[in-house]
N, C-alpha and C positions, 0 to 999 in steps of 0.2 A: 522450484528452483531448478529442475531438469529442464523446462523450456529455456529459460535464461541462459543457461549454462549450454545448451544445444545452440541457442542465437550465437553465443561467442566462439564455440570450439569446433563447430562443423568446418569441415575441409574446405567449403565453398565459400563459408565467410570469413573467418579466421580474425575477428576484429572484436576485441574485448571491451568496447564502449558500452554495449548494450548492460554490462554488469554493474554500471553505476546506479541501475534502479535497486538493487540489493540495499544501497544506503536511504532509499524511502522506506523500504520494508522494514527496516530497522527504527526509523523515524516516525513512522504513521502512529503507531500505538501510544507512544510517550505523552502527547497532550492530554489523552482522554483518561490514561492512568493517573497523571498527576491531577485532573481535575477531579476525576473522583477520589482521590485521596483526600484531597482537602475540600472538598463540597461541605455544606452546610446543611443540615435537614431541616430547614425552617418551616417547611410545610408549603412553601409557594411552588406555583406550577413551573416557573420558570427560573433557572440556575444560569446566572450569566457567564460564570466561571465554565461551566459545562458546554454553553454555548459557543462560548470562546474557543475552546478546546475542539470541537467538532467542525467549526470552522477553518482552524488551523490543520486539523487531520485531513480535512477535505482537500485542502490546498496542495498538501503532501502528495495526496492519491492522485489527484489531476496532473500532478507535476510529473507522477512517475508513468502515467500514460502519455503524456505529452513530449517527454524526452526521447523516447524511441522514434513517434513519429515526425519530430524536427530533426532528428540526425538523420532519418531515412529520406525527408524532402529537402536536403542540402541542393545545391546546385545539381542539375543532372550529369554533367561531365564529370563529377567527382563526389558522389553522395559517400558519407561519412558510414554508413551500414546499408545494407541491402535490405529490399523489401521484406525478403523471407525472415532475415534476423528480427527485424521489427515486428512481424506477425508473432515469431515465437515469444518474444519478449511481452507481447501484448497479452498472449495467451497465458504465459507465466504470472503476470500481473492478475488476471481474471483469478486464477487458481489460488495465488498466495493471499488475495484480500479476502476471498469467499471464506479461506481456512480462519483468517485474523477474525472477523465477522462471527464465524461458528464458534470460535472460541470465547468470544465475548458475550454470546446468547447462552453459551452452556455454563458459563461460570458465574452469570449474574443472575441467579436465580436466587433470590434473599427470601422469598416466601414459601420455600419448599417445605414439606414436613420433616425431613430430616435434618433441616437447618436451625432446628428449636434444641437442640442436644447441645 
């Protein structure tokens, strides 16, 4: 989040358009959380609900990377955001999504020894 705030608030940028990626940060885990909540354990290897949730999540993640790139590549005479703000936003995206993936990996250990209690 620090990178995204810096991309918006530094004196050379002072445009708050990159802050819209925070909306994608909040929306990205929702499809996966809902699909895991309503998933059935029928023993089959593929779960259509989970696959749809992963598809929607990947669409949201790609959109959060595409938004700053599209804003920075606006017409050259008047770009919406500068390239430095785009790079800071992309760095913030990487950090936030790695944190979300680490959260899901850490709390998705169903077969641990201590989970039998």
